[in-house]
C-alpha positions as CSV (number, residue, x, y, z in Angstrom):
1,X,-0.2,-0.1,0.1
2,X,1.2,3.3,-1.0
3,X,1.7,5.7,2.0
4,X,3.6,9.1,1.1
5,X,5.2,10.2,-1.7
6,X,8.4,12.6,-1.8
7,X,7.9,16.5,-2.5
8,X,10.1,18.2,-5.0
9,X,12.1,19.5,-1.8
10,X,14.3,16.2,-2.5
11,X,16.2,14.2,-4.9
12,X,13.9,11.4,-4.4
13,X,11.1,13.6,-5.6
14,X,7.6,11.3,-6.5
15,X,9.2,8.4,-5.3
16,X,6.8,6.5,-3.0
17,X,6.7,5.2,0.2
18,X,5.0,1.8,0.5
19,X,3.9,-0.2,3.6
20,X,3.8,-4.2,3.2
21,X,4.3,-7.3,4.7
22,X,4.9,-5.3,8.2
23,X,7.9,-3.4,6.6
24,X,7.9,0.4,4.8
25,X,10.1,0.2,1.9
26,X,11.2,3.4,-0.2
27,X,10.2,3.0,-4.3
28,X,13.9,2.4,-6.2
29,X,15.6,2.0,-2.6
30,X,14.8,-0.3,-0.3
31,X,13.6,-0.8,3.3
32,X,13.1,2.1,5.8
33,X,12.7,2.5,9.3
34,X,9.8,3.7,10.6
35,X,11.4,6.5,12.4
36,X,12.9,7.6,9.0
37,X,9.2,8.1,7.8
38,X,8.8,10.2,10.8
39,X,11.2,12.2,10.0
40,X,10.8,12.5,6.5
41,X,7.1,14.0,7.6
42,X,8.8,16.3,10.2
43,X,11.0,18.1,8.0
44,X,8.1,18.3,5.2
45,X,10.0,16.4,2.8
46,X,7.0,14.1,2.2
47,X,3.4,14.2,1.2
48,X,0.7,11.9,2.5
49,X,-1.2,9.7,0.4
50,X,-4.9,10.3,2.3
51,X,-5.8,11.8,5.3
52,X,-5.4,9.5,8.2
53,X,-1.9,7.9,7.2
54,X,0.2,10.2,9.3
55,X,-1.7,9.0,12.9
56,X,-1.3,5.4,11.5
57,X,2.3,5.5,10.7
58,X,2.7,7.1,14.5
59,X,0.9,3.7,15.8
60,X,2.7,1.4,14.1
61,X,6.2,3.6,15.3
62,X,4.9,3.0,18.9
63,X,4.1,-0.2,18.3
64,X,7.9,-0.4,16.9
65,X,9.5,1.1,19.8
66,X,7.5,-1.3,22.5
67,X,8.4,-4.4,20.3
68,X,11.4,-4.2,18.4
69,X,9.9,-7.5,16.3
70,X,7.2,-5.4,14.9
71,X,8.8,-4.4,12.3
72,X,9.8,-0.9,11.0
73,X,13.2,-1.3,12.0
74,X,15.9,-1.1,8.6
75,X,17.0,-4.6,7.4
76,X,19.6,-5.7,4.7
77,X,17.7,-6.0,1.8
78,X,18.1,-9.8,0.2
79,X,18.0,-8.9,-3.3
80,X,21.1,-8.9,-5.9
81,X,21.0,-4.6,-6.1
82,X,24.7,-3.7,-4.7
83,X,24.8,-1.6,-1.8
84,X,27.5,0.0,0.2
85,X,28.2,-1.0,3.4
86,X,25.6,-0.1,6.3
87,X,26.4,2.8,8.1
88,X,24.1,3.2,11.6
89,X,21.9,0.1,10.3
90,X,21.2,2.0,6.8
91,X,22.9,0.9,3.5
92,X,24.9,3.5,2.8
93,X,24.4,4.1,-1.1
94,X,24.0,7.2,-3.2
95,X,20.7,7.4,-3.1
96,X,20.4,7.6,1.2
97,X,22.8,10.7,0.7
98,X,20.9,12.2,-2.4
99,X,17.9,12.8,0.1
100,X,19.9,14.6,3.1
101,X,22.5,16.7,1.0
102,X,22.2,20.0,2.0
103,X,20.5,22.5,-1.1
104,X,23.0,24.4,-2.4
105,X,22.4,28.2,-4.8
106,X,21.9,28.3,-7.9
107,X,25.2,28.7,-10.0
108,X,24.2,31.3,-11.8
109,X,24.4,33.5,-8.2
110,X,27.9,31.7,-7.5
111,X,29.1,33.0,-10.7
112,X,27.6,36.1,-10.2
113,X,29.2,36.5,-6.9
114,X,32.6,35.1,-8.3
115,X,32.6,37.7,-10.8
116,X,32.4,40.5,-7.6
117,X,35.4,39.0,-5.7
118,X,37.2,38.6,-9.5
119,X,36.4,42.6,-10.0
120,X,38.2,43.1,-6.6
121,X,41.3,41.6,-7.9
122,X,41.2,43.0,-11.3
123,X,39.3,45.9,-11.0
124,X,37.4,46.3,-14.5
125,X,33.7,47.6,-14.6
126,X,33.4,45.1,-17.0
127,X,32.9,42.1,-14.1
128,X,30.7,44.3,-12.0
129,X,28.1,45.1,-14.7
130,X,28.0,41.2,-15.5
131,X,28.4,39.9,-12.0
132,X,25.7,42.5,-11.4
133,X,23.5,40.7,-14.2
134,X,24.1,37.2,-13.3
135,X,23.5,38.1,-9.4
136,X,20.4,39.0,-9.8
137,X,18.7,36.3,-11.5
138,X,21.0,33.7,-9.8
139,X,18.7,35.7,-6.4
140,X,15.4,35.4,-7.8
141,X,15.6,31.9,-8.6
142,X,16.9,31.2,-4.7
143,X,14.4,32.7,-3.4
144,X,11.7,31.0,-6.1
145,X,13.3,27.7,-5.1
146,X,13.6,28.2,-1.2
147,X,17.3,27.9,-1.9
148,X,19.9,29.4,0.2
149,X,20.5,33.4,-0.8
150,X,23.3,34.1,0.8
151,X,26.4,34.1,-2.2
152,X,22.9,35.4,-4.5
153,X,22.3,38.3,-2.3
154,X,26.1,38.9,-1.5
155,X,26.5,39.3,-5.4
156,X,24.1,41.7,-5.7
157,X,25.1,44.1,-3.3
158,X,29.0,43.6,-4.2
159,X,28.0,43.9,-7.8
160,X,25.5,46.8,-7.4
161,X,27.7,49.4,-4.8
162,X,30.9,48.5,-7.0
163,X,28.9,49.6,-10.2
164,X,27.2,52.7,-9.3
165,X,30.6,53.6,-7.3
166,X,32.5,52.9,-10.6
167,X,30.1,54.7,-12.6
168,X,30.4,57.8,-10.1
169,X,34.3,57.7,-10.6
170,X,33.5,57.5,-14.6
171,X,31.5,60.6,-14.3
172,X,33.8,62.6,-11.7
173,X,37.0,61.5,-14.1
174,X,35.0,62.9,-17.4
175,X,34.2,66.3,-15.6
176,X,37.3,66.7,-14.5
177,X,38.8,66.1,-18.1
178,X,36.3,67.9,-19.5
179,X,36.6,71.3,-17.2
180,X,40.3,71.4,-17.5
């Protein structure tokens, strides 16, 4: 029976969590502990298939705590699928770590920030203009997708300040040359 599905905030978006023969399992991965299912729910990573399943999984977890033989604990899969070594009772494969990785800012925001730093090393106005042009869409994408905005915002601020100050410097130089 399908219990829940992963939402778009994880690397497992759309994969289902099922419950068969007293064991929770993740589609394409294998057995899951009932505590993991509840943890995914607390982190907002899953959507329940229908109302009442969250409470039912909580009851299964309570039964598992009172009786270790009640199921819901990680079990090494007997399938021929190759898995990594067990790490705290869980198969340590790439998919397990994919769901637990930290989100990163959009690449375009990192590029915009990098150009801001490059502009300090080689002070050329073009670096800050291009950096500003890259930082703005990177920042808006990070906000829209609820990703970290730190680098994008830093790139946006640095590039904007340096662009304005560079343009002001150029205007002063042009006025000085024109008046002399």
